[in-house]
Every structure is written in C-alpha cells, then in structure tokens.
N, C-alpha and C positions, 0 to 999 in steps of 0.2 A: 775860413777853412770849411771844406765840404768833402770829408773823407769818403772812401768807397763804402757803400752800404754794408751793414753787418747782418749776419744771419741771426734770426731770432733764437737759434740754438747756440750762439757763440758762448763758449765757456767763460767763466770768471777769469780775469787777467788777460783778456784778448787785447792785442794792440789795436788802437783806434787811429791815432794820428800823432805826429810830433810837431809841437808848436816851437817856432824859432823867433826870438826877438833879436834884431840887429842893434847891438848896443856895445859900447866900449867896455863897460864893467859887467860883472856877473849879475844876473837877475834871478829873482825867485818867482816861480810860476805857481798860480793857484786858480781854482775855478771860483769866480767871483759871484756868478748868478746863473739861473736858468736850469740847474740840475737839481731841482727840488727833491726828486725821488732817489738821488744818490746813485745813479747808474755808473758814474765815471769817477776816476781818481787820476790825478796828475802828479808826476814826479816833480818835486819843487825845483830841482836844479837842471834837469835835462829837458823838461817840457813834454815828456811822453805821456799821452793820455791812454789809459787802459780801462776795460770794463771792471766794475767792482762787484757786480752781481748779475743774476740772470735777467735778460732783457724781456720786457713785456711788450709785445707788438703794438697793443692798443695805445701805449704811451708815446709812440714815436710818430713823426720826427721830433727830436729834442734839439732845441737851440740853446746853447749855453755860452757864457763868456769866460774867457781865460784872461787873467791879468798877469802881466810881467811887471814886477816891481824892482826898482833899483835896490840892490842888496845893502846899500849903505844909507839910503834915504827913502823911507816908505812913502813920502809925498810925491815921489817921481815914479809914475807908472803909465802903462798903456794897456788897452784891452782889445781883444779880437773876438769875433763871434765864430762859434763852431756849430755846424748843423750836422747831426748824425741821424741817418735813416736806417731802418731795419727792414730786411726782406722776409716776407712770410715764407716759411718752409711748408711743403706739402705734407703735413703731418696728421691730418684728420681724414679718416675714411668717410665716404658717403654713407648716409644712414637713411633707410626707409622708415617711416613712422610705424609701420607694422610689417611683420615678416610674412603675413598672408593677406592677400586681397582676393575677395571672391566677387565675381560678377556673373549674372545670369543672362543668357541670350536666348531669344526665342528660336526654335528650330526653323531652318530654312530662311532665316533673315539674310538679306544681302550683305556683302562685304561692307563693314561699317566701323566707325570709331567706337571703341569699347570703353576705355578709361584713360585718364592721364596720370601716369605715375610721377610722383614727386619725391625726390630724395633731398636731404639736406647735407651740406658740407660746410664745416666751420672754418675752412681755409678762406683766405681773401684773394682778390684779384684773379689772375689766371688759374691759381691753384684751387679756386672754388668753383670753376666751371665743370659741369658734369656732362658725360656722354652716356646715353642709354643703349643697351643692346640686349638681345635674347641669347641666352646660353642654352645649349642642348635643345634647340628648337627645330632640328631637322625633321621635315615631314609635317610639322604643325602648320595650321592655317592662320598664322599671325605674322605681323611685322610691327616694328616700333620705330617711331621717328627718333633718331639718335639725339637730337637737340631738345625737343619738347617733352619727350617721354610719353607721347600719346601712343597707346597700343591699339592696333587695328586688326580686324579679321580680314582675311584676304579671299575668303570663299564662304558660301553658305554652309551651315552645319546640318548634319543629318543624325 
C-alpha cells in the first residue's frame, strides 16, 4: 500500500489508509514492524490506519508492516507493507543572518556587483527555494538577481 502523502501538519487521528485482507473468516489487524516511533495506529477489526501523533517530516518516509491474523488461529497470518510519505508545508519564513548589511562603494565607481545577499529557509524542496527582490527601490541605482541574491549598482554614485 502506498497511500496519498500526508501533510506534516496533519492532526492526530487523520485517516491514512484502509487495509483489507481477503479471507473467509474475520481477521485481526496489527502493525507488526517498522513504526518504531509510533506514528500510526490501526483498528484491529476494520484495518483502518490513522495517525497517532504529530508527524515529524525528517522521519519520513516510513515503511511499516501490517499483519492480518486469523481470529481463531494466531499461527495463520499474512503481512503487507505500507509506505507513508509526508509533504513539507511552506511554514518557515526566509531569514537573513542580519537585519542590516553595510557596504561602502567609492564615489564614481562604475556599475558593479556590490554584495551577495543570502537568506535561509528551513523548508525543504520547492518550499525552500527563495526569490530575491528590492522593495521600495524606485529611483535607486540598484538591481538584484532574483535567484542568486547578488545586488548590483546600475550607475556611478556621486
């Protein structure tokens, strides 16, 4: 089983997947291995897997085994693997190491690269990509590369 990925913000008791064993007699479902951190719980009679606690993105994907056991003979069982993935939510803002950066340029220097700005974002994947821009910069003699964060002057300073 490979259910749809869960959000890292999925609340406790979120539905994950329903496991079904094709068998003539009733079976008891249990998680037999692979969920060492106890993220999931399974209903013993209907095979519905739900979250048990808050999901930690760095622990996923999680592969665990579900066992279906004959309700009248514990020696008769079968197991299936379940792979659960978690999607990173865009929940961290970009942060600059300092709120103020000072650079000195010589007067009348030609248009040039001044500094590369670097912000950090603790999100992963696409949510961790940053775009740089200048706010309230109308009339200033600067431009910024939106992907690299390099700040340039566009004309000499007087």
